[in-house]
N, C-alpha and C positions, 0 to 999 in steps of 0.2 A: 491503515484503515483510516477512513474519514472520521471515524470516532475519536482519533488521537486529538489532544489538546492542542498541538501546534500544527494541525491542516489549516493552512492558508497563510501561515506566517512566512515571510521572506519574499523572494522575488519569483513570481510563476514563469518559468522559462518555457512551458510547453502545458497544455490542459491538464491541471490537477497535478503538476510536478513543480516543486517549489526547491529552491536552495536558499541558505543562508550564509552568504559570504562573509558576514560579521562574526559567525560562531566558529569555533575551533572543534575538530574531531568529527565524528559521526553526522552532525549538522550542516557540516560545511559543503557536502556533496549532495545532488539532486536526490530528492524523496517524492516518489509517486504514490499518491493517496487513492482509493476507490472504495465503494460500498460492495457489499456482497454479489448483487446483481451485476456490477460492472465487471467484478473478477471472475464470476461464471461466464460471462460474455466473451472475457479475454482468452478463456480456456475451452473454448467451444470444440476446440479439434482434440480436446485430451478427455479420457473418462475421470472425473472427479470422485476419488475415494473417499477424501474426508475434508471438510472445510469449516474452520473454527476462527473467529475473531477473539483474540486473547488479549486480555490485559487488566490494567486496574490504574486508578490513579492518573487518568489521561494518556497513559501509553499502552495504545492499541496497535496490534499486528496481526496479519493475517497468517496463519498456519495452516497449510494444506498439502495434500497428497494428491497428484494426479497422473495418470498413466496415459502415453501417448496412444491414440487410436489410429489405426491404418485403414 
């Protein structure tokens, strides 16, 4: 989620995708950030069953359930 406190930190390697090579663990691999509208657009070929931006204290993540539509 773009609500995360670390959105925009590190090196942008693609639009809204950042890597922090100076960090260890989870933060050292690429992280993609988006808002709700961008996520819904990415999932346009899916039926979105639920969508929630979950978090607190600056740590926000998208939780969603989507079903492929044919």
